[in-house]
C-alpha positions as CSV (number, residue, x, y, z in Angstrom):
1,X,30.3,9.3,-4.5
2,X,28.2,6.6,-2.7
3,X,25.1,7.6,-4.5
4,X,26.9,7.5,-7.8
5,X,28.1,4.0,-7.2
6,X,24.6,2.9,-6.2
7,X,23.2,4.5,-9.4
8,X,25.8,2.7,-11.6
9,X,25.0,-0.6,-9.9
10,X,21.3,-0.2,-10.5
11,X,21.8,0.7,-14.2
12,X,24.0,-2.4,-14.6
13,X,21.2,-4.4,-13.0
14,X,18.6,-3.1,-15.4
15,X,20.7,-4.0,-18.4
16,X,21.7,-7.4,-17.2
17,X,18.2,-8.4,-16.2
18,X,16.6,-7.0,-19.3
19,X,14.6,-4.4,-17.4
20,X,13.9,-1.0,-18.9
21,X,15.1,1.7,-16.6
22,X,12.1,3.3,-14.9
23,X,11.2,6.9,-15.7
24,X,12.8,9.5,-13.5
25,X,10.8,11.0,-10.7
26,X,10.8,14.8,-10.0
27,X,14.3,15.7,-8.8
28,X,13.0,17.7,-5.9
29,X,11.1,14.7,-4.4
30,X,13.1,12.8,-1.7
31,X,13.4,9.2,-2.9
32,X,15.4,6.0,-2.5
33,X,16.1,2.9,-4.7
34,X,16.7,-0.6,-3.4
35,X,17.5,-3.8,-5.2
36,X,18.5,-7.4,-4.4
37,X,19.5,-8.2,-8.0
38,X,16.1,-9.8,-8.7
39,X,13.7,-7.0,-7.8
40,X,14.1,-3.3,-8.1
41,X,12.0,-0.7,-6.3
42,X,11.9,3.1,-6.1
43,X,10.4,4.5,-2.9
44,X,9.3,8.1,-2.1
45,X,10.4,9.2,1.3
46,X,8.2,11.0,3.9
47,X,9.0,14.7,4.1
48,X,6.5,17.4,5.5
49,X,7.9,20.0,3.2
50,X,9.1,18.3,0.0
51,X,7.5,14.8,0.1
52,X,5.8,13.4,-2.9
53,X,2.8,12.5,-0.8
54,X,1.6,14.8,1.9
55,X,-2.1,13.8,2.1
56,X,-3.7,12.6,5.3
57,X,-5.3,9.3,4.3
58,X,-2.3,7.0,3.8
59,X,0.9,6.4,5.7
60,X,3.6,8.6,4.3
61,X,6.2,5.9,4.3
62,X,6.4,3.3,1.5
63,X,4.8,5.1,-1.5
64,X,6.3,3.1,-4.4
65,X,6.2,4.5,-7.9
66,X,8.3,1.7,-9.4
67,X,8.8,-2.0,-8.8
68,X,10.2,-4.4,-11.5
69,X,10.7,-8.1,-11.8
70,X,11.7,-10.1,-14.9
71,X,10.8,-7.3,-17.3
72,X,7.4,-6.7,-15.7
73,X,6.4,-3.5,-14.0
74,X,4.1,-3.6,-11.0
75,X,3.7,0.1,-10.0
76,X,3.0,3.4,-11.7
77,X,0.7,6.5,-11.7
78,X,-2.9,5.3,-12.0
79,X,-4.6,8.5,-11.0
80,X,-5.3,11.3,-13.6
81,X,-4.0,14.3,-11.8
82,X,-1.3,14.8,-9.1
83,X,-1.1,17.1,-6.1
84,X,0.9,16.3,-3.0
85,X,-2.1,16.6,-0.7
86,X,-4.5,14.6,-2.9
87,X,-5.8,11.7,-0.8
88,X,-5.1,9.0,-3.4
89,X,-2.0,10.3,-5.1
90,X,-0.2,7.1,-4.0
91,X,1.3,4.0,-5.7
92,X,2.2,0.5,-4.6
93,X,1.4,-1.2,-1.3
94,X,0.3,1.8,0.7
95,X,-1.3,1.5,4.1
96,X,-3.9,3.5,6.0
97,X,-4.8,3.4,9.7
98,X,-8.2,4.3,11.2
99,X,-7.8,7.7,13.0
100,X,-7.4,7.9,16.8
101,X,-9.4,10.4,18.9
102,X,-11.4,12.0,16.0
103,X,-14.8,11.7,17.7
104,X,-13.4,13.0,21.0
105,X,-11.9,16.1,19.4
106,X,-13.9,19.3,19.3
107,X,-13.8,21.5,16.1
108,X,-10.4,23.0,16.1
109,X,-9.0,20.2,18.2
110,X,-6.6,17.5,17.2
111,X,-6.6,13.8,16.4
112,X,-4.0,11.3,15.4
113,X,-3.4,9.5,12.1
114,X,-0.6,6.9,12.4
115,X,2.0,7.3,9.7
116,X,1.0,11.0,9.1
117,X,0.9,12.7,12.5
118,X,-1.3,15.0,14.6
119,X,-4.1,16.5,12.5
120,X,-6.7,19.2,13.0
121,X,-10.5,18.5,13.1
122,X,-11.8,21.6,11.3
123,X,-15.6,21.2,12.1
124,X,-18.2,19.0,13.5
125,X,-18.7,16.7,10.5
126,X,-17.9,13.0,10.5
127,X,-14.5,11.8,9.6
128,X,-14.0,11.4,5.9
129,X,-10.9,9.6,4.6
130,X,-11.2,11.3,1.3
131,X,-10.8,14.7,2.9
132,X,-7.5,16.6,3.6
133,X,-7.0,17.5,7.3
134,X,-4.4,20.2,8.2
135,X,-1.3,18.6,9.7
136,X,-0.5,20.2,13.0
137,X,2.5,18.0,13.8
138,X,4.0,15.4,11.5
139,X,6.2,14.0,14.3
140,X,9.8,13.2,13.7
141,X,10.9,10.8,10.9
142,X,14.2,8.9,10.8
143,X,15.2,6.8,7.8
144,X,17.9,4.1,7.5
145,X,19.0,2.9,4.1
146,X,20.9,0.0,2.7
147,X,21.3,-1.6,-0.8
148,X,18.3,-3.9,-0.4
149,X,16.2,-2.3,2.4
150,X,14.9,0.9,3.9
151,X,13.5,1.5,7.3
152,X,11.2,4.4,8.4
153,X,10.7,5.4,12.0
154,X,8.1,8.0,13.0
155,X,7.8,9.2,16.6
156,X,4.8,11.3,17.7
157,X,4.3,12.7,21.2
158,X,0.8,13.9,22.1
159,X,-1.0,14.4,25.3
160,X,-3.1,11.2,24.8
161,X,-1.9,9.2,21.8
162,X,1.8,8.9,21.5
163,X,3.7,6.2,19.6
164,X,6.8,5.0,17.8
165,X,5.9,3.5,14.4
166,X,8.5,1.6,12.4
167,X,8.2,0.1,8.9
168,X,11.0,-1.8,7.2
169,X,10.8,-2.5,3.5
170,X,13.2,-5.2,2.5
171,X,14.1,-7.2,-0.6
172,X,15.5,-10.5,0.8
173,X,18.6,-12.0,-0.7
174,X,18.0,-14.3,-3.7
175,X,14.2,-14.2,-3.4
176,X,11.6,-12.3,-5.6
177,X,9.9,-10.9,-2.4
178,X,9.2,-7.6,-0.8
179,X,8.8,-7.8,3.0
180,X,7.0,-5.1,5.0
181,X,7.9,-5.5,8.7
182,X,6.0,-3.2,11.1
183,X,6.1,-2.4,14.8
184,X,4.0,0.0,16.8
185,X,5.0,1.0,20.3
186,X,2.4,2.8,22.4
187,X,4.2,5.5,24.4
188,X,1.0,7.4,25.4
189,X,-1.5,7.1,28.2
190,X,-4.4,5.6,26.2
191,X,-4.7,2.2,24.5
192,X,-4.4,2.3,20.7
193,X,-7.1,0.4,18.9
194,X,-7.2,0.8,15.2
195,X,-7.7,-1.0,11.9
196,X,-5.0,-0.8,9.2
197,X,-5.5,-1.8,5.6
198,X,-3.3,-2.0,2.6
199,X,-4.9,-0.6,-0.5
200,X,-2.4,-2.4,-2.8
201,X,-2.3,0.0,-5.8
202,X,-0.5,-2.3,-8.2
203,X,-0.6,-1.3,-11.8
204,X,0.8,-4.4,-13.7
205,X,2.7,-3.7,-16.9
206,X,0.8,-0.4,-17.3
207,X,-2.3,-2.3,-18.5
208,X,-5.8,-1.0,-18.0
209,X,-8.4,-3.1,-16.2
210,X,-9.8,-5.8,-18.5
211,X,-10.2,-9.5,-19.3
212,X,-7.2,-11.5,-18.1
213,X,-6.9,-9.7,-14.7
214,X,-7.8,-12.0,-11.9
215,X,-7.9,-11.8,-8.0
216,X,-7.6,-15.1,-6.2
217,X,-8.2,-16.0,-2.6
218,X,-7.9,-19.3,-0.6
219,X,-11.6,-19.6,0.2
220,X,-15.0,-19.4,-1.7
221,X,-16.2,-15.8,-1.9
222,X,-19.5,-14.1,-1.2
223,X,-20.0,-10.4,-1.5
224,X,-22.2,-7.6,-0.1
225,X,-22.6,-4.1,-1.3
226,X,-21.4,-5.2,-4.7
227,X,-21.1,-2.8,-7.7
228,X,-20.1,-4.0,-11.1
229,X,-20.1,-7.7,-10.2
230,X,-22.7,-8.5,-12.8
231,X,-21.5,-7.3,-16.1
232,X,-18.0,-5.9,-15.5
233,X,-16.6,-8.6,-13.2
234,X,-17.8,-11.8,-11.6
235,X,-17.1,-14.0,-8.6
236,X,-16.2,-17.5,-9.7
237,X,-15.6,-19.7,-6.6
238,X,-12.5,-18.3,-4.9
239,X,-11.7,-15.7,-7.6
240,X,-12.9,-12.4,-9.1
241,X,-12.5,-12.2,-12.9
242,X,-12.7,-9.1,-15.0
243,X,-15.2,-9.8,-17.8
244,X,-15.1,-6.5,-19.8
245,X,-12.7,-3.6,-20.3
246,X,-13.4,-0.9,-17.7
247,X,-13.6,2.5,-19.3
248,X,-14.4,6.0,-18.3
249,X,-15.9,6.2,-14.7
250,X,-16.7,2.5,-14.6
251,X,-15.7,0.7,-11.4
252,X,-16.1,-2.5,-9.4
253,X,-16.5,-2.7,-5.6
254,X,-17.5,-5.3,-3.0
255,X,-17.1,-6.2,0.6
256,X,-15.9,-9.8,0.5
257,X,-16.7,-12.7,2.9
258,X,-15.6,-16.3,3.4
259,X,-12.5,-15.9,5.5
260,X,-12.0,-17.2,9.0
261,X,-10.1,-15.9,12.0
262,X,-6.8,-17.3,11.0
263,X,-3.7,-15.7,9.4
264,X,-3.7,-18.3,6.7
265,X,-6.7,-16.7,5.0
266,X,-4.7,-13.5,4.5
267,X,-3.4,-15.0,1.2
268,X,-4.3,-13.1,-2.0
269,X,-3.1,-13.4,-5.6
270,X,-3.3,-10.7,-8.3
271,X,-2.5,-12.1,-11.8
272,X,-2.5,-10.5,-15.2
273,X,-2.9,-13.4,-17.7
274,X,-2.6,-11.0,-20.6
275,X,1.0,-10.1,-19.8
276,X,2.0,-13.0,-17.6
277,X,2.8,-11.2,-14.3
278,X,1.5,-12.1,-10.9
279,X,2.0,-11.4,-7.2
280,X,1.0,-13.0,-3.9
281,X,0.2,-11.2,-0.7
282,X,0.4,-12.9,2.7
283,X,0.5,-11.6,6.4
284,X,1.0,-13.1,9.8
285,X,-2.3,-11.7,11.2
286,X,-5.9,-12.6,10.4
287,X,-8.2,-10.5,8.3
288,X,-10.6,-8.2,10.0
289,X,-12.3,-7.0,6.8
290,X,-11.8,-7.5,3.1
291,X,-12.7,-5.2,0.2
292,X,-12.1,-5.2,-3.5
293,X,-12.1,-2.0,-5.6
294,X,-11.1,-1.3,-9.1
295,X,-11.5,1.3,-11.9
296,X,-10.4,1.5,-15.5
297,X,-6.7,1.6,-14.5
298,X,-6.3,-0.6,-11.5
299,X,-7.7,-3.5,-9.5
300,X,-7.0,-3.4,-5.7
301,X,-7.5,-6.0,-3.0
302,X,-7.9,-4.2,0.3
303,X,-7.2,-6.5,3.3
304,X,-7.7,-5.1,6.8
305,X,-6.2,-6.2,10.1
306,X,-7.0,-5.1,13.7
307,X,-4.2,-3.6,15.8
308,X,-4.6,-3.2,19.6
309,X,-1.7,-1.8,21.7
310,X,-2.0,-1.1,25.4
311,X,0.2,1.7,26.9
312,X,3.8,0.8,27.2
313,X,3.5,-2.3,24.9
314,X,4.6,-3.0,21.3
315,X,2.8,-4.9,18.5
316,X,4.4,-6.2,15.4
317,X,3.1,-7.5,12.0
318,X,4.6,-8.5,8.7
319,X,3.2,-8.5,5.1
320,X,5.0,-10.4,2.4
321,X,4.7,-9.9,-1.4
322,X,6.0,-12.6,-3.7
323,X,6.4,-11.8,-7.4
324,X,6.1,-14.5,-10.1
325,X,5.1,-15.1,-13.7
326,X,2.0,-16.9,-15.0
327,X,0.9,-18.4,-18.3
328,X,-0.5,-15.9,-20.8
329,X,-4.2,-16.5,-21.7
330,X,-7.5,-14.6,-21.8
331,X,-7.9,-15.2,-18.0
332,X,-11.4,-16.6,-18.3
């Protein structure tokens, strides 16, 4: 009965706000829907047996196939083929931690991926984030839901790296925002030192990557290891502009510089001036690395932050997404 009431509320919200009801996800996939009357989001839930995403690159909590605001859509399937263990079969603001203990593990031994669990190192090759590693222990997951928020709690107990990881996804009252609040408690015997990044797989209004799509930062940009920043895209001061339609296997990539060691520089805008939709990303910790990647379907800012947690201590961090509209133009 409670689920039926929530479903009716969301349907009424779509009609009142002029938002098209998002396509249904596979019925066997555990999922939840949240709304504050301004934003709507659908979220896939972590489940080692039936979960939509069971890969080993990204945190299992928070995969978001749908997010809508003022008739604009911000998420959707951007990858060509789906399988639950494919490393990039994810959508929305998904996060990935650097592995713990991989270099110390012998072939056949175990290492830890926060947000996934205890994994098996199959051989002596270097760690590869695009590779699937067998999950030995996904830990225990607890989920708390309300109308406008959902909270995930993963607990993993290992001989060296043990932790309690909590992520809360909330749509605050009367604001066009999504807030991701995190905490990581180290319950093991070794210090946890890792870098976590958000890949930000936002597919705005189902548009392919082309002119009108802009990434903006709060500092002048320089780049290294750039690919496609000569004919497909260009750095213009504090922004990256898409110059030509990306087709086929075309892609852009760059490691970006220009930020300082202050949380204020973790401030990124992604705008589509062809459709009029935008979003702003901010956090309460400084950037430790900044990457931009895009293909024919999607343009992703990838901000990193460093996390260090001594045994027995807890570290927290928060990422905020603000959604808004922009003027429609060619974006140049």
